[in-house]
Every structure is written in structure tokens, then in C-alpha cells.
PDB file of all heavy atoms in Angstrom:
ATOM      1  N   MET A   1     137.289  93.146  91.975  1.00  0.00           N
ATOM      2  CA  MET A   1     137.883  93.685  93.113  1.00  0.00           C
ATOM      3  C   MET A   1     137.430  95.106  93.290  1.00  0.00           C
ATOM      4  O   MET A   1     137.084  95.498  94.401  1.00  0.00           O
ATOM      5  CB  MET A   1     139.422  93.657  92.948  1.00  0.00           C
ATOM      6  CG  MET A   1     140.125  94.157  94.154  1.00  0.00           C
ATOM      7  SD  MET A   1     141.934  93.882  93.801  1.00  0.00           S
ATOM      8  CE  MET A   1     142.598  94.583  95.215  1.00  0.00           C
ATOM      9  N   LEU A   2     137.284  95.874  92.203  1.00  0.00           N
ATOM     10  CA  LEU A   2     136.836  97.217  92.353  1.00  0.00           C
ATOM     11  C   LEU A   2     135.318  97.273  92.752  1.00  0.00           C
ATOM     12  O   LEU A   2     134.977  98.070  93.613  1.00  0.00           O
ATOM     13  CB  LEU A   2     136.974  97.968  91.002  1.00  0.00           C
ATOM     14  CG  LEU A   2     138.429  98.364  90.635  1.00  0.00           C
ATOM     15  CD1 LEU A   2     138.412  98.909  89.242  1.00  0.00           C
ATOM     16  CD2 LEU A   2     138.967  99.347  91.593  1.00  0.00           C
ATOM     17  N   LEU A   3     134.528  96.366  92.182  1.00  0.00           N
ATOM     18  CA  LEU A   3     133.107  96.302  92.540  1.00  0.00           C
ATOM     19  C   LEU A   3     132.989  95.926  94.038  1.00  0.00           C
ATOM     20  O   LEU A   3     132.095  96.573  94.702  1.00  0.00           O
ATOM     21  CB  LEU A   3     132.311  95.330  91.656  1.00  0.00           C
ATOM     22  CG  LEU A   3     132.187  95.862  90.282  1.00  0.00           C
ATOM     23  CD1 LEU A   3     131.529  94.710  89.349  1.00  0.00           C
ATOM     24  CD2 LEU A   3     131.278  97.060  90.179  1.00  0.00           C
ATOM     25  N   ASP A   4     133.743  95.054  94.568  1.00  0.00           N
ATOM     26  CA  ASP A   4     133.711  94.704  95.947  1.00  0.00           C
ATOM     27  C   ASP A   4     134.116  95.882  96.819  1.00  0.00           C
ATOM     28  O   ASP A   4     133.431  96.182  97.795  1.00  0.00           O
ATOM     29  CB  ASP A   4     134.656  93.524  96.262  1.00  0.00           C
ATOM     30  CG  ASP A   4     134.138  92.185  95.709  1.00  0.00           C
ATOM     31  OD1 ASP A   4     132.939  92.080  95.406  1.00  0.00           O
ATOM     32  OD2 ASP A   4     134.946  91.277  95.503  1.00  0.00           O
ATOM     33  N   ALA A   5     135.117  96.584  96.412  1.00  0.00           N
ATOM     34  CA  ALA A   5     135.517  97.756  97.216  1.00  0.00           C
ATOM     35  C   ALA A   5     134.489  98.884  97.163  1.00  0.00           C
ATOM     36  O   ALA A   5     134.351  99.618  98.128  1.00  0.00           O
ATOM     37  CB  ALA A   5     136.874  98.282  96.690  1.00  0.00           C
ATOM     38  N   SER A   6     133.746  98.936  96.109  1.00  0.00           N
ATOM     39  CA  SER A   6     132.711  99.995  95.985  1.00  0.00           C
ATOM     40  C   SER A   6     131.600  99.860  96.998  1.00  0.00           C
ATOM     41  O   SER A   6     130.841 100.867  97.244  1.00  0.00           O
ATOM     42  CB  SER A   6     132.160 100.054  94.579  1.00  0.00           C
ATOM     43  OG  SER A   6     131.300  99.061  94.340  1.00  0.00           O
ATOM     44  N   ARG A   7     131.380  98.659  97.506  1.00  0.00           N
ATOM     45  CA  ARG A   7     130.279  98.426  98.397  1.00  0.00           C
ATOM     46  C   ARG A   7     130.516  99.201  99.757  1.00  0.00           C
ATOM     47  O   ARG A   7     129.541  99.620 100.384  1.00  0.00           O
ATOM     48  CB  ARG A   7     130.106  96.963  98.724  1.00  0.00           C
ATOM     49  CG  ARG A   7     129.600  96.202  97.476  1.00  0.00           C
ATOM     50  CD  ARG A   7     129.324  94.767  97.869  1.00  0.00           C
ATOM     51  NE  ARG A   7     129.027  94.036  96.621  1.00  0.00           N
ATOM     52  CZ  ARG A   7     129.808  93.054  96.110  1.00  0.00           C
ATOM     53  NH1 ARG A   7     130.901  92.625  96.929  1.00  0.00           N
ATOM     54  NH2 ARG A   7     129.572  92.487  95.037  1.00  0.00           N
ATOM     55  N   SER A   8     131.719  99.408 100.190  1.00  0.00           N
ATOM     56  CA  SER A   8     132.017 100.056 101.436  1.00  0.00           C
ATOM     57  C   SER A   8     132.655 101.437 101.201  1.00  0.00           C
ATOM     58  O   SER A   8     133.018 102.102 102.170  1.00  0.00           O
ATOM     59  CB  SER A   8     132.963  99.191 102.301  1.00  0.00           C
ATOM     60  OG  SER A   8     134.167  98.978 101.636  1.00  0.00           O
ATOM     61  N   ALA A   9     132.882 101.890  99.969  1.00  0.00           N
ATOM     62  CA  ALA A   9     133.503 103.136  99.733  1.00  0.00           C
ATOM     63  C   ALA A   9     132.502 104.296  99.722  1.00  0.00           C
ATOM     64  O   ALA A   9     131.378 104.099  99.327  1.00  0.00           O
ATOM     65  CB  ALA A   9     134.241 103.082  98.438  1.00  0.00           C
ATOM     66  N   ALA A  10     132.907 105.481 100.051  1.00  0.00           N
ATOM     67  CA  ALA A  10     132.075 106.681  99.917  1.00  0.00           C
ATOM     68  C   ALA A  10     132.071 107.146  98.481  1.00  0.00           C
ATOM     69  O   ALA A  10     131.108 107.738  98.032  1.00  0.00           O
ATOM     70  CB  ALA A  10     132.556 107.772 100.823  1.00  0.00           C
ATOM     71  N   LEU A  11     133.144 106.972  97.812  1.00  0.00           N
ATOM     72  CA  LEU A  11     133.335 107.416  96.391  1.00  0.00           C
ATOM     73  C   LEU A  11     134.440 106.636  95.760  1.00  0.00           C
ATOM     74  O   LEU A  11     135.500 106.483  96.315  1.00  0.00           O
ATOM     75  CB  LEU A  11     133.682 108.967  96.402  1.00  0.00           C
ATOM     76  CG  LEU A  11     133.954 109.577  95.022  1.00  0.00           C
ATOM     77  CD1 LEU A  11     132.755 109.619  94.151  1.00  0.00           C
ATOM     78  CD2 LEU A  11     134.470 110.976  95.213  1.00  0.00           C
ATOM     79  N   ILE A  12     134.252 106.220  94.499  1.00  0.00           N
ATOM     80  CA  ILE A  12     135.317 105.584  93.675  1.00  0.00           C
ATOM     81  C   ILE A  12     135.740 106.637  92.675  1.00  0.00           C
ATOM     82  O   ILE A  12     134.926 107.272  91.910  1.00  0.00           O
ATOM     83  CB  ILE A  12     134.744 104.407  92.962  1.00  0.00           C
ATOM     84  CG1 ILE A  12     134.258 103.328  93.944  1.00  0.00           C
ATOM     85  CG2 ILE A  12     135.813 103.792  92.002  1.00  0.00           C
ATOM     86  CD1 ILE A  12     135.342 102.677  94.719  1.00  0.00           C
ATOM     87  N   VAL A  13     137.048 106.926  92.653  1.00  0.00           N
ATOM     88  CA  VAL A  13     137.647 107.863  91.682  1.00  0.00           C
ATOM     89  C   VAL A  13     138.494 107.067  90.712  1.00  0.00           C
ATOM     90  O   VAL A  13     139.351 106.364  91.125  1.00  0.00           O
ATOM     91  CB  VAL A  13     138.440 108.957  92.381  1.00  0.00           C
ATOM     92  CG1 VAL A  13     139.079 109.946  91.383  1.00  0.00           C
ATOM     93  CG2 VAL A  13     137.613 109.702  93.452  1.00  0.00           C
ATOM     94  N   MET A  14     138.193 107.256  89.449  1.00  0.00           N
ATOM     95  CA  MET A  14     138.905 106.553  88.420  1.00  0.00           C
ATOM     96  C   MET A  14     139.395 107.507  87.309  1.00  0.00           C
ATOM     97  O   MET A  14     138.729 108.551  87.065  1.00  0.00           O
ATOM     98  CB  MET A  14     138.024 105.566  87.686  1.00  0.00           C
ATOM     99  CG  MET A  14     137.408 104.524  88.591  1.00  0.00           C
ATOM    100  SD  MET A  14     136.270 103.340  87.739  1.00  0.00           S
ATOM    101  CE  MET A  14     137.464 102.541  86.586  1.00  0.00           C
ATOM    102  N   GLY A  15     140.544 107.238  86.695  1.00  0.00           N
ATOM    103  CA  GLY A  15     141.019 108.015  85.595  1.00  0.00           C
ATOM    104  C   GLY A  15     140.654 107.427  84.243  1.00  0.00           C
ATOM    105  O   GLY A  15     140.252 106.239  84.238  1.00  0.00           O
ATOM    106  N   ASN A  16     140.716 108.167  83.192  1.00  0.00           N
ATOM    107  CA  ASN A  16     140.542 107.526  81.861  1.00  0.00           C
ATOM    108  C   ASN A  16     141.860 107.326  81.161  1.00  0.00           C
ATOM    109  O   ASN A  16     142.917 107.691  81.717  1.00  0.00           O
ATOM    110  CB  ASN A  16     139.661 108.387  81.012  1.00  0.00           C
ATOM    111  CG  ASN A  16     140.235 109.710  80.608  1.00  0.00           C
ATOM    112  OD1 ASN A  16     141.340 110.060  80.911  1.00  0.00           O
ATOM    113  ND2 ASN A  16     139.471 110.533  79.826  1.00  0.00           N
ATOM    114  N   ARG A  17     141.919 106.759  80.029  1.00  0.00           N
ATOM    115  CA  ARG A  17     143.089 106.460  79.354  1.00  0.00           C
ATOM    116  C   ARG A  17     143.815 107.682  78.741  1.00  0.00           C
ATOM    117  O   ARG A  17     145.036 107.561  78.343  1.00  0.00           O
ATOM    118  CB  ARG A  17     142.896 105.386  78.275  1.00  0.00           C
ATOM    119  CG  ARG A  17     142.620 104.056  78.909  1.00  0.00           C
ATOM    120  CD  ARG A  17     142.647 102.971  77.826  1.00  0.00           C
ATOM    121  NE  ARG A  17     142.481 101.734  78.418  1.00  0.00           N
ATOM    122  CZ  ARG A  17     142.560 100.596  77.814  1.00  0.00           C
ATOM    123  NH1 ARG A  17     142.811 100.624  76.478  1.00  0.00           N
ATOM    124  NH2 ARG A  17     142.355  99.456  78.403  1.00  0.00           N
ATOM    125  N   GLY A  18     143.094 108.718  78.650  1.00  0.00           N
ATOM    126  CA  GLY A  18     143.662 109.945  78.127  1.00  0.00           C
ATOM    127  C   GLY A  18     143.714 110.097  76.578  1.00  0.00           C
ATOM    128  O   GLY A  18     144.551 110.787  76.071  1.00  0.00           O
ATOM    129  N   ARG A  19     142.861 109.432  75.947  1.00  0.00           N
ATOM    130  CA  ARG A  19     142.802 109.578  74.466  1.00  0.00           C
ATOM    131  C   ARG A  19     142.177 110.882  74.129  1.00  0.00           C
ATOM    132  O   ARG A  19     141.208 111.314  74.773  1.00  0.00           O
ATOM    133  CB  ARG A  19     141.945 108.437  73.840  1.00  0.00           C
ATOM    134  CG  ARG A  19     142.602 107.100  73.996  1.00  0.00           C
ATOM    135  CD  ARG A  19     141.692 106.079  73.255  1.00  0.00           C
ATOM    136  NE  ARG A  19     142.348 104.762  73.442  1.00  0.00           N
ATOM    137  CZ  ARG A  19     141.663 103.630  73.644  1.00  0.00           C
ATOM    138  NH1 ARG A  19     140.362 103.633  73.711  1.00  0.00           N
ATOM    139  NH2 ARG A  19     142.323 102.515  73.731  1.00  0.00           N
ATOM    140  N   GLY A  20     142.636 111.515  73.107  1.00  0.00           N
ATOM    141  CA  GLY A  20     142.091 112.766  72.672  1.00  0.00           C
ATOM    142  C   GLY A  20     141.001 112.634  71.647  1.00  0.00           C
ATOM    143  O   GLY A  20     140.763 111.497  71.164  1.00  0.00           O
ATOM    144  N   GLY A  21     140.391 113.703  71.257  1.00  0.00           N
ATOM    145  CA  GLY A  21     139.418 113.742  70.187  1.00  0.00           C
ATOM    146  C   GLY A  21     138.148 112.961  70.541  1.00  0.00           C
ATOM    147  O   GLY A  21     137.868 112.685  71.748  1.00  0.00           O
ATOM    148  N   PRO A  22     137.433 112.468  69.579  1.00  0.00           N
ATOM    149  CA  PRO A  22     136.183 111.719  69.869  1.00  0.00           C
ATOM    150  C   PRO A  22     136.429 110.475  70.670  1.00  0.00           C
ATOM    151  O   PRO A  22     135.521 110.134  71.493  1.00  0.00           O
ATOM    152  CB  PRO A  22     135.639 111.378  68.405  1.00  0.00           C
ATOM    153  CG  PRO A  22     136.337 112.381  67.519  1.00  0.00           C
ATOM    154  CD  PRO A  22     137.666 112.695  68.143  1.00  0.00           C
ATOM    155  N   ALA A  23     137.479 109.732  70.464  1.00  0.00           N
ATOM    156  CA  ALA A  23     137.708 108.560  71.282  1.00  0.00           C
ATOM    157  C   ALA A  23     137.871 108.848  72.680  1.00  0.00           C
ATOM    158  O   ALA A  23     137.551 107.980  73.534  1.00  0.00           O
ATOM    159  CB  ALA A  23     138.952 107.857  70.738  1.00  0.00           C
ATOM    160  N   GLY A  24     138.295 109.997  73.104  1.00  0.00           N
ATOM    161  CA  GLY A  24     138.531 110.369  74.466  1.00  0.00           C
ATOM    162  C   GLY A  24     137.191 110.577  75.184  1.00  0.00           C
ATOM    163  O   GLY A  24     137.150 110.600  76.448  1.00  0.00           O
ATOM    164  N   ARG A  25     136.112 110.779  74.476  1.00  0.00           N
ATOM    165  CA  ARG A  25     134.807 110.995  75.060  1.00  0.00           C
ATOM    166  C   ARG A  25     134.066 109.677  75.387  1.00  0.00           C
ATOM    167  O   ARG A  25     133.049 109.622  76.029  1.00  0.00           O
ATOM    168  CB  ARG A  25     133.974 111.794  74.185  1.00  0.00           C
ATOM    169  CG  ARG A  25     134.419 113.247  74.101  1.00  0.00           C
ATOM    170  CD  ARG A  25     133.544 114.137  73.128  1.00  0.00           C
ATOM    171  NE  ARG A  25     134.144 115.390  72.908  1.00  0.00           N
ATOM    172  CZ  ARG A  25     134.957 115.646  71.890  1.00  0.00           C
ATOM    173  NH1 ARG A  25     135.147 114.796  70.968  1.00  0.00           N
ATOM    174  NH2 ARG A  25     135.504 116.846  71.728  1.00  0.00           N
ATOM    175  N   LEU A  26     134.628 108.562  74.901  1.00  0.00           N
ATOM    176  CA  LEU A  26     134.015 107.237  75.126  1.00  0.00           C
ATOM    177  C   LEU A  26     134.705 106.638  76.378  1.00  0.00           C
ATOM    178  O   LEU A  26     135.781 106.769  76.643  1.00  0.00           O
ATOM    179  CB  LEU A  26     134.325 106.317  73.875  1.00  0.00           C
ATOM    180  CG  LEU A  26     133.763 106.778  72.539  1.00  0.00           C
ATOM    181  CD1 LEU A  26     134.174 105.858  71.457  1.00  0.00           C
ATOM    182  CD2 LEU A  26     132.311 106.868  72.605  1.00  0.00           C
ATOM    183  N   LEU A  27     133.806 105.810  77.032  1.00  0.00           N
ATOM    184  CA  LEU A  27     134.297 105.164  78.233  1.00  0.00           C
ATOM    185  C   LEU A  27     134.734 103.795  77.891  1.00  0.00           C
ATOM    186  O   LEU A  27     134.117 103.126  76.993  1.00  0.00           O
ATOM    187  CB  LEU A  27     133.223 105.123  79.293  1.00  0.00           C
ATOM    188  CG  LEU A  27     132.813 106.403  79.912  1.00  0.00           C
ATOM    189  CD1 LEU A  27     131.668 106.173  80.858  1.00  0.00           C
ATOM    190  CD2 LEU A  27     133.944 107.056  80.606  1.00  0.00           C
ATOM    191  N   GLY A  28     135.749 103.290  78.552  1.00  0.00           N
ATOM    192  CA  GLY A  28     136.185 101.913  78.351  1.00  0.00           C
ATOM    193  C   GLY A  28     135.318 100.969  79.078  1.00  0.00           C
ATOM    194  O   GLY A  28     134.435 101.349  79.831  1.00  0.00           O
ATOM    195  N   SER A  29     135.567  99.675  79.040  1.00  0.00           N
ATOM    196  CA  SER A  29     134.713  98.620  79.613  1.00  0.00           C
ATOM    197  C   SER A  29     134.724  98.637  81.112  1.00  0.00           C
ATOM    198  O   SER A  29     133.726  98.468  81.718  1.00  0.00           O
ATOM    199  CB  SER A  29     135.039  97.311  79.054  1.00  0.00           C
ATOM    200  OG  SER A  29     136.394  96.982  79.365  1.00  0.00           O
ATOM    201  N   VAL A  30     135.894  98.929  81.665  1.00  0.00           N
ATOM    202  CA  VAL A  30     135.987  98.963  83.148  1.00  0.00           C
ATOM    203  C   VAL A  30     135.218 100.209  83.721  1.00  0.00           C
ATOM    204  O   VAL A  30     134.454 100.033  84.632  1.00  0.00           O
ATOM    205  CB  VAL A  30     137.482  99.079  83.603  1.00  0.00           C
ATOM    206  CG1 VAL A  30     137.563  99.210  85.126  1.00  0.00           C
ATOM    207  CG2 VAL A  30     138.211  97.757  83.174  1.00  0.00           C
ATOM    208  N   SER A  31     135.417 101.318  83.111  1.00  0.00           N
ATOM    209  CA  SER A  31     134.680 102.533  83.481  1.00  0.00           C
ATOM    210  C   SER A  31     133.216 102.386  83.406  1.00  0.00           C
ATOM    211  O   SER A  31     132.453 102.687  84.297  1.00  0.00           O
ATOM    212  CB  SER A  31     135.124 103.725  82.734  1.00  0.00           C
ATOM    213  OG  SER A  31     136.449 103.986  82.864  1.00  0.00           O
ATOM    214  N   ARG A  32     132.784 101.874  82.251  1.00  0.00           N
ATOM    215  CA  ARG A  32     131.285 101.652  82.028  1.00  0.00           C
ATOM    216  C   ARG A  32     130.748 100.615  83.086  1.00  0.00           C
ATOM    217  O   ARG A  32     129.649 100.821  83.600  1.00  0.00           O
ATOM    218  CB  ARG A  32     131.080 101.212  80.583  1.00  0.00           C
ATOM    219  CG  ARG A  32     129.609 101.136  80.325  1.00  0.00           C
ATOM    220  CD  ARG A  32     129.459 100.752  78.789  1.00  0.00           C
ATOM    221  NE  ARG A  32     130.144 101.565  77.888  1.00  0.00           N
ATOM    222  CZ  ARG A  32     129.791 102.821  77.476  1.00  0.00           C
ATOM    223  NH1 ARG A  32     128.670 103.323  77.992  1.00  0.00           N
ATOM    224  NH2 ARG A  32     130.543 103.502  76.705  1.00  0.00           N
ATOM    225  N   SER A  33     131.468  99.613  83.299  1.00  0.00           N
ATOM    226  CA  SER A  33     131.006  98.608  84.288  1.00  0.00           C
ATOM    227  C   SER A  33     130.876  99.180  85.686  1.00  0.00           C
ATOM    228  O   SER A  33     129.882  98.965  86.422  1.00  0.00           O
ATOM    229  CB  SER A  33     132.001  97.390  84.269  1.00  0.00           C
ATOM    230  OG  SER A  33     131.591  96.420  85.198  1.00  0.00           O
ATOM    231  N   MET A  34     131.869 100.005  86.055  1.00  0.00           N
ATOM    232  CA  MET A  34     131.847 100.606  87.383  1.00  0.00           C
ATOM    233  C   MET A  34     130.673 101.565  87.520  1.00  0.00           C
ATOM    234  O   MET A  34     129.963 101.582  88.549  1.00  0.00           O
ATOM    235  CB  MET A  34     133.149 101.312  87.656  1.00  0.00           C
ATOM    236  CG  MET A  34     134.318 100.422  87.996  1.00  0.00           C
ATOM    237  SD  MET A  34     134.006  99.396  89.431  1.00  0.00           S
ATOM    238  CE  MET A  34     133.995 100.628  90.734  1.00  0.00           C
ATOM    239  N   LEU A  35     130.433 102.379  86.499  1.00  0.00           N
ATOM    240  CA  LEU A  35     129.369 103.310  86.545  1.00  0.00           C
ATOM    241  C   LEU A  35     127.990 102.581  86.631  1.00  0.00           C
ATOM    242  O   LEU A  35     127.091 103.002  87.279  1.00  0.00           O
ATOM    243  CB  LEU A  35     129.330 104.172  85.277  1.00  0.00           C
ATOM    244  CG  LEU A  35     130.388 105.276  85.297  1.00  0.00           C
ATOM    245  CD1 LEU A  35     130.413 105.940  83.921  1.00  0.00           C
ATOM    246  CD2 LEU A  35     130.134 106.258  86.347  1.00  0.00           C
ATOM    247  N   ASN A  36     127.896 101.424  85.951  1.00  0.00           N
ATOM    248  CA  ASN A  36     126.628 100.707  85.930  1.00  0.00           C
ATOM    249  C   ASN A  36     126.382  99.803  87.162  1.00  0.00           C
ATOM    250  O   ASN A  36     125.227  99.538  87.495  1.00  0.00           O
ATOM    251  CB  ASN A  36     126.525  99.802  84.668  1.00  0.00           C
ATOM    252  CG  ASN A  36     126.377 100.645  83.430  1.00  0.00           C
ATOM    253  OD1 ASN A  36     125.747 101.713  83.461  1.00  0.00           O
ATOM    254  ND2 ASN A  36     126.873 100.119  82.310  1.00  0.00           N
ATOM    255  N   ARG A  37     127.432  99.306  87.768  1.00  0.00           N
ATOM    256  CA  ARG A  37     127.273  98.310  88.834  1.00  0.00           C
ATOM    257  C   ARG A  37     127.824  98.582  90.207  1.00  0.00           C
ATOM    258  O   ARG A  37     127.629  97.875  91.109  1.00  0.00           O
ATOM    259  CB  ARG A  37     127.954  96.998  88.302  1.00  0.00           C
ATOM    260  CG  ARG A  37     127.298  96.473  87.019  1.00  0.00           C
ATOM    261  CD  ARG A  37     128.002  95.369  86.411  1.00  0.00           C
ATOM    262  NE  ARG A  37     128.296  94.317  87.333  1.00  0.00           N
ATOM    263  CZ  ARG A  37     129.157  93.338  87.117  1.00  0.00           C
ATOM    264  NH1 ARG A  37     129.926  93.308  86.053  1.00  0.00           N
ATOM    265  NH2 ARG A  37     129.320  92.402  88.016  1.00  0.00           N
ATOM    266  N   ALA A  38     128.555  99.783  90.343  1.00  0.00           N
ATOM    267  CA  ALA A  38     129.187 100.043  91.593  1.00  0.00           C
ATOM    268  C   ALA A  38     128.134 100.296  92.676  1.00  0.00           C
ATOM    269  O   ALA A  38     127.074 100.817  92.460  1.00  0.00           O
ATOM    270  CB  ALA A  38     130.097 101.253  91.468  1.00  0.00           C
ATOM    271  N   GLY A  39     128.524  99.976  93.893  1.00  0.00           N
ATOM    272  CA  GLY A  39     127.699 100.244  95.058  1.00  0.00           C
ATOM    273  C   GLY A  39     127.884 101.565  95.743  1.00  0.00           C
ATOM    274  O   GLY A  39     127.322 101.806  96.816  1.00  0.00           O
ATOM    275  N   SER A  40     128.634 102.460  95.081  1.00  0.00           N
ATOM    276  CA  SER A  40     128.873 103.817  95.569  1.00  0.00           C
ATOM    277  C   SER A  40     129.022 104.695  94.345  1.00  0.00           C
ATOM    278  O   SER A  40     129.142 104.282  93.236  1.00  0.00           O
ATOM    279  CB  SER A  40     130.124 103.874  96.500  1.00  0.00           C
ATOM    280  OG  SER A  40     131.267 103.548  95.676  1.00  0.00           O
ATOM    281  N   PRO A  41     129.008 106.032  94.558  1.00  0.00           N
ATOM    282  CA  PRO A  41     129.214 106.957  93.431  1.00  0.00           C
ATOM    283  C   PRO A  41     130.534 106.753  92.787  1.00  0.00           C
ATOM    284  O   PRO A  41     131.541 106.388  93.437  1.00  0.00           O
ATOM    285  CB  PRO A  41     129.057 108.325  94.020  1.00  0.00           C
ATOM    286  CG  PRO A  41     128.380 108.167  95.414  1.00  0.00           C
ATOM    287  CD  PRO A  41     128.733 106.743  95.821  1.00  0.00           C
ATOM    288  N   VAL A  42     130.577 107.041  91.500  1.00  0.00           N
ATOM    289  CA  VAL A  42     131.856 106.902  90.708  1.00  0.00           C
ATOM    290  C   VAL A  42     132.171 108.196  90.023  1.00  0.00           C
ATOM    291  O   VAL A  42     131.242 108.800  89.375  1.00  0.00           O
ATOM    292  CB  VAL A  42     131.770 105.738  89.630  1.00  0.00           C
ATOM    293  CG1 VAL A  42     133.007 105.685  88.825  1.00  0.00           C
ATOM    294  CG2 VAL A  42     131.419 104.410  90.351  1.00  0.00           C
ATOM    295  N   LEU A  43     133.447 108.656  90.141  1.00  0.00           N
ATOM    296  CA  LEU A  43     133.848 109.876  89.499  1.00  0.00           C
ATOM    297  C   LEU A  43     134.957 109.498  88.491  1.00  0.00           C
ATOM    298  O   LEU A  43     135.906 108.864  88.881  1.00  0.00           O
ATOM    299  CB  LEU A  43     134.420 110.875  90.480  1.00  0.00           C
ATOM    300  CG  LEU A  43     135.066 112.176  89.977  1.00  0.00           C
ATOM    301  CD1 LEU A  43     134.074 112.974  89.286  1.00  0.00           C
ATOM    302  CD2 LEU A  43     135.743 112.869  91.110  1.00  0.00           C
ATOM    303  N   ILE A  44     134.721 109.832  87.218  1.00  0.00           N
ATOM    304  CA  ILE A  44     135.725 109.560  86.175  1.00  0.00           C
ATOM    305  C   ILE A  44     136.479 110.895  85.924  1.00  0.00           C
ATOM    306  O   ILE A  44     135.823 111.866  85.505  1.00  0.00           O
ATOM    307  CB  ILE A  44     135.081 109.062  84.831  1.00  0.00           C
ATOM    308  CG1 ILE A  44     134.169 107.847  85.099  1.00  0.00           C
ATOM    309  CG2 ILE A  44     136.141 108.796  83.797  1.00  0.00           C
ATOM    310  CD1 ILE A  44     134.863 106.570  85.520  1.00  0.00           C
ATOM    311  N   VAL A  45     137.746 110.886  86.159  1.00  0.00           N
ATOM    312  CA  VAL A  45     138.586 112.085  85.980  1.00  0.00           C
ATOM    313  C   VAL A  45     139.265 112.090  84.691  1.00  0.00           C
ATOM    314  O   VAL A  45     140.071 111.115  84.376  1.00  0.00           O
ATOM    315  CB  VAL A  45     139.633 112.148  87.113  1.00  0.00           C
ATOM    316  CG1 VAL A  45     140.418 113.430  87.000  1.00  0.00           C
ATOM    317  CG2 VAL A  45     138.918 112.129  88.485  1.00  0.00           C
ATOM    318  N   PRO A  46     139.086 113.051  83.795  1.00  0.00           N
ATOM    319  CA  PRO A  46     139.692 113.058  82.487  1.00  0.00           C
ATOM    320  C   PRO A  46     141.182 113.383  82.626  1.00  0.00           C
ATOM    321  O   PRO A  46     141.631 114.103  83.569  1.00  0.00           O
ATOM    322  CB  PRO A  46     138.985 114.149  81.663  1.00  0.00           C
ATOM    323  CG  PRO A  46     138.393 115.037  82.729  1.00  0.00           C
ATOM    324  CD  PRO A  46     138.187 114.161  83.915  1.00  0.00           C
ATOM    325  N   ASN A  47     142.005 112.891  81.683  1.00  0.00           N
ATOM    326  CA  ASN A  47     143.415 113.178  81.620  1.00  0.00           C
ATOM    327  C   ASN A  47     143.496 114.569  80.981  1.00  0.00           C
ATOM    328  O   ASN A  47     143.227 114.757  79.789  1.00  0.00           O
ATOM    329  CB  ASN A  47     144.108 112.123  80.795  1.00  0.00           C
ATOM    330  CG  ASN A  47     145.637 112.308  80.697  1.00  0.00           C
ATOM    331  OD1 ASN A  47     146.132 113.398  81.019  1.00  0.00           O
ATOM    332  ND2 ASN A  47     146.277 111.321  80.235  1.00  0.00           N
ATOM    333  N   LYS A  48     144.047 115.515  81.677  1.00  0.00           N
ATOM    334  CA  LYS A  48     144.155 116.881  81.212  1.00  0.00           C
ATOM    335  C   LYS A  48     145.022 117.021  79.965  1.00  0.00           C
ATOM    336  O   LYS A  48     144.722 117.867  79.056  1.00  0.00           O
ATOM    337  CB  LYS A  48     144.674 117.802  82.285  1.00  0.00           C
ATOM    338  CG  LYS A  48     144.107 119.130  82.220  1.00  0.00           C
ATOM    339  CD  LYS A  48     144.468 119.916  83.484  1.00  0.00           C
ATOM    340  CE  LYS A  48     143.616 121.180  83.542  1.00  0.00           C
ATOM    341  NZ  LYS A  48     143.851 121.990  84.609  1.00  0.00           N
ATOM    342  N   THR A  49     146.050 116.230  79.829  1.00  0.00           N
ATOM    343  CA  THR A  49     146.964 116.367  78.697  1.00  0.00           C
ATOM    344  C   THR A  49     146.357 115.881  77.361  1.00  0.00           C
ATOM    345  O   THR A  49     146.788 116.241  76.300  1.00  0.00           O
ATOM    346  CB  THR A  49     148.256 115.570  78.919  1.00  0.00           C
ATOM    347  OG1 THR A  49     147.938 114.198  79.109  1.00  0.00           O
ATOM    348  CG2 THR A  49     148.983 116.119  80.121  1.00  0.00           C
ATOM    349  N   ALA A  50     145.285 115.100  77.495  1.00  0.00           N
ATOM    350  CA  ALA A  50     144.575 114.579  76.215  1.00  0.00           C
ATOM    351  C   ALA A  50     143.584 115.527  75.665  1.00  0.00           C
ATOM    352  O   ALA A  50     143.122 115.342  74.633  1.00  0.00           O
ATOM    353  CB  ALA A  50     143.897 113.263  76.540  1.00  0.00           C
ATOM    354  N   GLN A  51     143.300 116.677  76.371  1.00  0.00           N
ATOM    355  CA  GLN A  51     142.280 117.583  75.885  1.00  0.00           C
ATOM    356  C   GLN A  51     142.791 118.476  74.803  1.00  0.00           C
ATOM    357  O   GLN A  51     143.803 118.937  74.670  1.00  0.00           O
ATOM    358  CB  GLN A  51     141.701 118.416  77.029  1.00  0.00           C
ATOM    359  CG  GLN A  51     140.997 117.516  77.981  1.00  0.00           C
ATOM    360  CD  GLN A  51     140.495 118.293  79.199  1.00  0.00           C
ATOM    361  OE1 GLN A  51     140.730 119.520  79.351  1.00  0.00           O
ATOM    362  NE2 GLN A  51     139.749 117.645  80.051  1.00  0.00           N
TER     363      GLN A  51
END
């Protein structure tokens, strides 16, 4: 559904899960898939409380 929406979107904005430390720097499978396959730019917004 997200990939379909990305074809007509100007920008896709996604959040992360908010894990802190080294795990927080890794992307999950959905984020990684969107970055690799989306038809528009993707912005991953970090969770400020996890920093």
C-alpha cells in the first residue's frame, strides 16, 4: 500500500521505532524497502526521545 501511494506522492515521511543506541541507527524492513523501492523521495524522521 505504501509503495503504491509513493508513485503519486511528492514525498513519503516515515518515523522510526525510536530505539536508542546502536540499534536505533539501523533501519527496519519497512523503512529499508521504502528507501529502495519507493517511487518518490522518502524521509525517515528519528524519534527524538530515543536519542
